[in-house]
C-alpha positions as CSV (number, residue, x, y, z in Angstrom):
1,X,76.0,69.5,9.4
2,X,74.7,73.4,9.9
3,X,75.0,75.1,13.0
4,X,71.8,76.9,14.5
5,X,73.5,79.8,13.7
6,X,74.3,78.9,10.3
7,X,70.7,77.9,9.8
8,X,69.2,81.2,11.4
9,X,71.5,83.4,9.0
10,X,70.7,81.1,5.8
11,X,67.0,81.8,6.8
12,X,66.9,85.3,7.2
13,X,66.9,85.9,10.7
14,X,68.7,88.7,12.1
15,X,71.5,88.0,14.2
16,X,70.7,90.6,17.1
17,X,69.7,88.7,20.7
18,X,66.0,90.3,19.9
19,X,65.2,88.9,16.6
20,X,67.0,85.5,17.4
21,X,64.5,85.6,20.4
22,X,61.4,86.5,18.6
23,X,62.2,83.5,16.5
24,X,62.6,80.9,19.0
25,X,59.8,81.9,21.1
26,X,57.6,81.0,18.7
27,X,58.2,77.4,19.8
28,X,59.3,77.6,23.5
29,X,55.6,76.4,24.2
30,X,57.3,72.4,23.5
31,X,59.8,70.8,25.7
32,X,63.5,70.2,24.8
33,X,64.3,68.3,21.9
34,X,60.5,69.0,20.6
35,X,61.3,73.0,20.7
36,X,64.6,72.5,18.8
37,X,62.9,70.1,16.2
38,X,60.3,72.3,15.5
39,X,62.7,75.8,15.3
40,X,65.4,73.9,13.2
41,X,62.3,72.7,10.6
42,X,61.4,76.0,10.5
43,X,64.4,77.1,9.8
44,X,64.6,74.8,6.9
45,X,61.5,75.5,5.6
46,X,62.3,79.5,5.3
47,X,65.6,78.6,3.4
48,X,64.1,76.2,1.3
49,X,61.5,79.4,0.5
50,X,64.0,81.7,-0.3
51,X,65.9,79.1,-3.1
52,X,62.7,78.4,-4.9
53,X,61.9,81.0,-7.8
54,X,59.6,83.5,-8.0
C-alpha cells in the first residue's frame, strides 16, 4: 500500500505545498472520503498514463 505522498510523487505532482494544494483543490467540493477517493483515483490515473508507451 502506498502513502498519499508516494502516489503524488509517482503521479508527478510537485512536492511544494502550493503544488499539492492545487492538485487537491480540484476535489474540495466533495465531502470527506469522497474527496480522498476521487483524488487517489486521479493520482492512480496519472500514474497509469505515465506508464503507457507513447
